[in-house]
N, C-alpha and C positions, 0 to 999 in steps of 0.2 A: 571625346575632349574633356579636359580636365580644368578645374578652376586653379588658376595660378596661386591663390592666396591660400585655400584650405586643402586643396588636392582632391576635392569631391567631383564625382563625374557629373557633367552637364550635357545637356542636348545641343546639337550644333546650331540650333536656331535660337537658343536661350542668350538673352541679354544680360542676365544677371544670375549668380550662383544662388540656388535656393537655399542653401545651407548658410551662407555667411553673407550674402548680399553684395559680394564683390562684383564690380563690371567686367564682363568677359570681353577682353580684347582680341580683336582679330587683324593683327598686322603682322609684318615679317620681322618685328624687332627680335633680337636674340632673346631667349628664354631666360639667360643668366644675366640680364642687363644690370642688375643691381651690383654685379661686381665690376663693370666697366668703369674704369679710371677715366677722368676727364683727359682729354688729349691736351698736351702742353701747348699753351698760347691761345687756348680757346676760352680762358676762364671769363673773358668779358663779351664773349658772342653772345648774340640774343638767345635766350633760353625758350624752350618750349612752353606753351601755356600750362600753367600749374594746375595739377590735378585737384580737382574740387569734390571731396569725399561727400560733401552734403548733396551736390548735385548728383553725384552717381549712386546715392544711397538707394538701396533697393526698397520699393514701397509695395509689400504684399498686398495691402488693401487695395491699391490701384488696379492691380493685375488679377485680384482673386475672382476665381469663377463662381457665380452665384446661381446654381442650378435651380433655386426657388424663385429667382427674380425678385428677391426681397430687397427693401430699400437698404441703402449703403448705411451702415452702422458706424459713425466715427469713433465711438468708444471702442468697438472691437478692432478697428483699424489701427487706432493709437496703440492699443495693446499688441497686437500683431507686428506693427513697426518697432516697438520698443524692444520686443522679443528678438527680431532680426538684427537690431542694433547690438544687443547683447551678445548674440551669436558672432556677429562680426567683430566685437571687441575681444570675444574669446579667442577667436581664430588669429587675431592679430597678436594677442598675448602669447599664444603657442609658438607663433613664428618667431617673435622676439625672444622667447625663452629658448628657442633651439639655435638660432643664428646669432644671437647677440645683436646689440644696437652700436654703431660706431659712427662717430662724425667723419671718420676718415674715408668711408665708403660711399656718403652721401653727398652727390654733386652739389656744389654751391653752398655747402655747409662749412662753418668754421671748425678747424681742428681744435682739439683741446680735450673736452669731456669725452670719456668713452664709458659705455655700458655694455658689458659683455657677462654672459653665463648667469653665476647666481645673483650679482647685483641687479641685472635685469629682471629677474624674477622677483626679488626683493621689493624693487621700487614699483613694479606693476601691481604685485599683490597688495602693496600698502595702497596704492590708489583705490583699487577694488575694495578693500575694507572700508577706506573712507567713504567711498560711494554708498556702500550697503549700510553703514552706520548712519548717514545721513537720509538715507531711503526709509530706514526703520523708524528713526526719530520723527519723521514727518509723513508716516504712512497714512495717518488718520487725514491730514491736510490734503495729501495727494489723492486718497481716494475720494475725499469730499470734492475736491476741485474737479475730478474727472466725471463724478455723477452730477454734480451741479451744471457742469459746462455741456454735458452731452446729452443729459436727460432732460425730459419735458419738466414744467414746474410741478405737475401732479405727481410724477415719479420720484422727483427729487423730495417733495413733501413727505410721501410714503417712506422713502428711506430714512429720512431725518427722523420721523416720528416713531418708527420702528426702533431705531438706534436709542431713542430716549427712553422709550418705554421698557426696553430691555432691563435698564436698571430699576425703574419702578416696579416691573414685575417681580424682580429679583428680591426686592424689599418685601413686596406683598405675599410672596411664596415663603419666605423666611418667617415673617410674622405668622402666616397660616400655620407653619410647622411647629413653631414654639408656643403658639397661644391656642390653636385648635387640636392640632393632632396629638400633640404632646400631653394635652389635658386628659386624654384618654389613657396615659401610660401609667396612671397612679397603681395599677395593679402590682406593680414591681418598681417602686420609687422611694426616694428619701428626701427630706428637706430639712433644712435647719436655718435658723434666724435668730436675729437680735433686734431689740428696740430700746434704745437708750436716750435718756433726756440728762443734759448736763446743764446747769445753770451757771450763766455768766455775771458779770458784775451788775449789769442793770435787773437781771432776773433775781438775783440775791437781795438787791435793794428792796424790790417789789414784795419779796418772800418775807423780808425782815418786818414789812409793815404789818404783818399779821400779828407780830409780838406786841403791839399796841393794843390788840383785842385780847391779850393773855393767851396766845398760842405762840409758843417759841419753836420755830421750824428753823432756826438759823442754822442748825446743824446739817440741814438736807442740801447736798451738793449735787447729787446725781442718783438717779434710779434707772433701772432697766429689767427687761424681761427677756428670757430667750428660750428657744424650744427646738427639739430635735424629734422628728418624725419620720417612721419608715413603714412601708407596706411590702410584706414579702411572704410567699407561700401561705396566703390567706390568713396571715397574722398582721395586725396594726398595733404600733407602739407609739406613744407620744411621752416625751419627757419635758417638763416645763420648770423653770427656775426664775425666783424673784431676787433681785438685788438691790441694795441701797448703799450709795458711796462705796461700791465695789464689793460689798460683803454679802454673801448669800444668806437671805433670811429664811426662806422654805423653798422646797422643790416638791413635784409630783411626778409619778410615774403610771401611766395607765397603758394595759396591753389588752386586745380584743383577739379571741380566738373564734374565727368566724365558723370554722367547721363544727367545734364542740359548742359554740354559743355561750362561752364564757368570758366574763370581764374580771380584769385583775387591777386593783388599785392599791397603790403605796405612796406613803408620805415619809420618806427617808428620815427626816430630822425628828419624827416623832415615834416611829417605830420600824422594826425591819420586817415586820409581818405585812403580808399583803392581803387585802379583802377580795375574796373570790366570791362571784356571783353569777348564777344562771340567769341570762337573759332570754327574752323571746323576741320573735320577728327578726332574728339575725340572719335568717336565710335571705331575706330581700339585699341586706349589704352584700351577702355573699354572692348572689346572684348579678348584683350591680358591678362588683369587681370583674366578674367574668364577661359581662357586657362590654367592660371597658377595654379588654384584652381584645375582643373581636372587633370592636370599633377601630381600635388603632390598627389592627392588621388590616382591616377593610379600607381604611381612609388611604387617599392616594397621597404619595410622599411630595415633598416641595418640588422636586424635579418635574413630577407629572403635572404638577399644578402650574408651575412656571411655563412648561411646554404648551399647555392648553391655552393659557393666557396669551401668550405670544401668536399662537395659531389662529385664534379668533379675532384678535385684534388686528393682525397683519391682513386678515381676510376682509374685515370691516373698512379698513384703510383703502384696500384695493379699489374701492367704489367712490372714493374721492375724485371728482373730475372737474372741479373749477377752482383752479388756483392760480393766483397772479404773482409773478416774482419781481422784485425790485431790490433796491439797496438804499439804506439809511443809517444814519448815525443814532444809536440809543444812548441816553445821557441819564444818569441817576447819581445823585449824591456826589457831583463832580468827576465822576468816572465816566468817560465816553468811549465808544467802541463801534466802530463801522461794520454793519452786519447785513447780510442778506435777509430781506423782508420777504415772507411768504403770506398771502392774504387768501384764506380758504372760506369758500361758501359752501355749507352744508344746509340744504333745504330739505323740506319734508319727503321729497322723492327719493332723495339720496339716502335719508335715514330709512326709508321704506325698503330700498334695494339693499342696504346693509344688513338690515335686520331679516329680510327674506334669506339671504344667501347664509347668514349665520344659522338660522333655524333649520334650513334644508341640509346644511352640512351636518349639525347634530344629529338630524334624523339618521344618518347613516355611519355616524362617529362611532366606531367599535370600541375605542378606549373609553368613551363616555358610557356605552353600554355596559363594560365590563365593570366600570367604577359602581354605577348605579345597582346592578345585579349584586355585587358584594356587600353594599351597604344594607340592600334590602332583606339578604340573608340574615342580617343582624337585627333588623326591624321584626322579621318574621319571628324570630325568638323572642322578642320583647313584646309579644302579642300585638303586633302592628294591626291595623285595620285591614292591610293587605293580605291576601291568603297564601301567596307564595313569591318567589323571586321574580316571578313574570311580571307580576300584577303592577308593582312599583315602576318597573321600566314601561310597561304598557300605559300607566297613567301618565308617565313622562311623555310619551310619544302622542298619547291624546291632547296634552297641553300644547304641543308644538302644531299640531293639526289645527286645533282652535286658534291658536295665534296667526297662522298662515292663512285661515279663511277670512280673518278681519285685518289683513295686513295692509289693505289699501287705505285704512283709516290714518296711518302714519303720514300720508302724503300731504294731509292738510297741517302738519305740524309746523308751526311758525316760531316757536320759542326761541331756538338757537338761531341767530342771525348771521354773524360773522366770527370767525377766529383769525388772529394775527400771530404769526410766530417769527421770532427773530433768530437767525442762526448764525453762528461765527464760522471761521475759516475750517474748523475741523469737524462741522457737521453737528456740532452741539447746540442745544436750543438755549439762548440766553434771555428770552423772554416770550411770554405767551398772553395774549388777550383774548378773552371769549366774551362776546356781547349776547344778552339776553332781552327779552321784550321789557322787562322791568329792571334790569340792572346789568352789571358787568364784573367780571372777574379778571385780574390782571397780575401777573407776576414778572417782574423784570429784573435782570441781574447783569449788566454790562460789565465786562473785566477789561483791565490794563495791566499786564504784566501778572503780578501777584495780587494787585488789588482789585476790589470789585464794589460795585454799588447795588443797593437792593431795595426793591419796594414790592409789597405784596398787598393788594387792595380788593375789598369787595364793596361794590356799590349795589344798594337796592333802594329803589324808588329815591327818596331825598336823604338817605343815609349812607355814610361812607365809613368804613372800618379799614385801617391800614397799618402796615408795619414796615417801616423803611429804616434805612441806615446804610453803613458802609464797613468793609472790613478787609482782611488779608489773609492769603492762603500761605500756609508753609507746609508743603508736603501734603499730607491728607487733613491736616489740621487748620481749623478757621478760628481767627479772632475778628471780633467786631463789636461795633455799638448800634443799637437800634432802639427805635422809639415806636409804641403802639398809640394811635390816635383814634379819635371818634369825631368825624366832621372837622377834621383839621386841629382839634384841640388834643393836647398830649395826656395820655392816660398813664402809662408806665415807660420807664427807660430800661433797657436790657443791655447788659455787658455779656459778651460771649468770650469764653477763653478755651482754647485747645479742643474746640468741638471736633471730634473725629467723623469726617464725612465718609471715609471708606467703610468705618465700622457700621454706620447708619445703614450701609446698603444691606446688611444682614440683620437690621432691625435692632441694633443695639446702640443706646444713646451713652456717649461719653463726652465729658467736658464740664466746664465750670460756668454756671449762669448766675448773675447777679440782677435782681430786679429792684427797681426803686419807683416810688411815684414821681410822676412827671411834675415840673414846676407849675404846669397849667391844670391839675387835677382838681383844684379847688373850683375852676370855672366849670368843669363838667359836673360836679356836685351841685353847683348853684342852679344849673339847668335841669337837673333831674328832681324829681318828687321824692327825695329821700334825704335822711340825716346826713348833714356834712361832717364827715370825719377826716376831712384832708388835714386839718391842723394836728391831729393826733398822728398821723402817719407820714407827715412830710419829710420827716427826717430819717425814716427807717428804710433799711434794706434787707432783702432776703437773698442769701447766697446759698447756691445748690451746687454741691459737687457731685456728679452722678457718674457711676463706673458700672459698665455692663458688660458681661461675657456670656458665652453659652450657657454654663451652668452657674453662674453667680452674678450678683448685682448689689451694689450698695449705692445709698443715698445720704448725704450730710447736709442737713439743713441748718444754717446758721442766721439768727435774727439779730440785727444789729440796729443801734439808734445813734446817729452821730459817731459812728465808728466804735461805740461801746456795745459790748455782747450782751443780749438778753439771754440767749441760751443756744445750744446745739442739740438737735434731734438726729440720731444716727439710726438708721435702718439698713440691715443687711440680710441677704438671704442665699442660701446655695441649694443645689439640687443634684441628685445623682442617681445611681441604682439603688435598688432596696438593699438595705442592710440586713444581716442575719438577726433574728429576733429569738430571744430565749426565753421560755415559760419559766415562771418560778417553780421551785420544787415544792410539791404538795405539803412538806413539813413546815414551810414558811407561809402558809395560805390559811387564813380563816374563812371557811367557806359559811355562807348564809343563804337560806332559801327565801328570806323575806327582805326585800330591798329597804324596808323601812326599819328593819331591826339589825342594826350593826354594832351593837354594844359589845359583842364578843371580840370585835376588831378594836374599838377604841378602848376598851380595857387594857389593851397592850401598850397604849400611849404613855410615853416617858414625857409629861409635860413639864415637869420641873427641870429636867435635863435640858429640854428644847430652850425653856427661858433662860438657863444659863448660857447657853450657846449665843442667844440673843445679847446677853450682857455684854459679849465681846464685840459687839458691832457699835455703830454710832447712834443707835436708837438711845434717846434719853432714858436715864435710870428709873425716872418716875413712872414712865410709860411701862417699863417692865414689871414694876412694883404693882401698878394697876392690874396687870394681867395675873400676876400671882394670886390676887385676892379673888379672882374668879373661878368658882367651881366648874370646871370643866365636864365633870360627869353629868351636869345638868344642861350645859349649854350645848355640846356637841350633839347628842341625839336629836335635840329641838331643832338646831339649824339644819341637821342633815334630813330631817323629816320636812 
């Protein structure tokens, strides 16, 4: 026997087609009944009962054979039923595409609209595309609904927490990679940066007040220092430059040859000659660079760290077995959102079981073993107290054994009492509250459309610190206004603009932050045993423009008072691979065997030429004249010593 709908072979006893879910009819009706035209004069006759596809739909979960005799899994059944429905729809699509759809051949249908051939394909395909787009756009909500509906509260909490911590661990792993692992990469690295201070109207007024003391510095508008450093092929080079009002005053260049233990120093504005000096104990620095390379190669990368964090966190969460589920409306700063509420109880026994499972898993974790032994091979070279690569790992194992022997002590832990988590329809955590014996930590962030309310608070004994406010999302960017308070009294107001939440996942801060004293700050100072400076700072604001990428960062700090600028501090830095370093030719080096005797080098200084260059800057002429009156032959050796 064959299915009339899709043509697949079916057993004689089957009620439904296992391929498309079509009901198997066993009557004597003509096979080509779709082409039968209504007999003239019977249009108004009683029609047979309409076919109900919903009633006839094949339910694979209802007839599924369960050899293990396990409990019925509604989530799996829902998935299977959906798959069967998809197959049925696909079979119907193929039938329509091959035969065409016409109102003329369907009894009881009004003539007029006809769909045949390519038109049928286009229309059905468009419907399928729309369904797929809708499914993808709401995939998170659909998945969350299925797990929330068909899973226990404990399993749902584990799913939500794991999903939330994926982002957190991604940030942690990125910070580890950029701040820990990369810190060992300086054996082949370069860095450059600038620090510049520019005075504004208020700052200039304050500086001009020094004129009343006989010191004229009204000419000073801005000053800066820049550097460019590189390490490559066991050579270190640093170049620094000092500027005033945009003009270079003086610069210096220093190079270390670690293998030959020679240092080179040049002051280009004074002489083209380098000072060459033999240094001792440079081998220790040479060894340090070698150790850095070995440490960098031995440290796990961020993907390994991320994997381990998720692995052990998921293991710990699997022991959470006391969760209550309900629903409630969360409200902050006028923003309300209906959310699922999960109340989690983690007692001492649960913490004991979590810890025991983690420790026992770590005992046999080959990835951890490999990481520890790689690091130990470096420590061995650094004269570690451990004898070989086995000792550090054995010490690690001994520590686990000692912890397991005392594991039962954790059962008496009562510090963590309860935790509450608020979850939205997509499975994203919108609030968390953790209660301890002496306090409570709470972070709440309900959302409505693009708008959100926010409150983060820490309560300890009789004191409460909080940060609250509201804002708006636009793509990955966040704008908002927040207030930091102490026991309900305002400390500072914070305006946030263009904060990039997506970049923050990689550990990079980007955005503009403006900090102002709260109008209530004087009350806080009056309660504290400290000098009240609120009257001096109440009209001030600190604006911070922060931009961070993988290999660069910049911060612009602007201090204002009543919207008038005191000054701007600019800090920027860039990092990259080590640059090629060229050692000076011996003909340009004045070598000395005595680090306190550099007269052979200072004798090459063109002091007057240097002062002539300074006269082309904004430095006051009287300052330069004073410098001309100094006998540098006496001063330089004295200050060098």
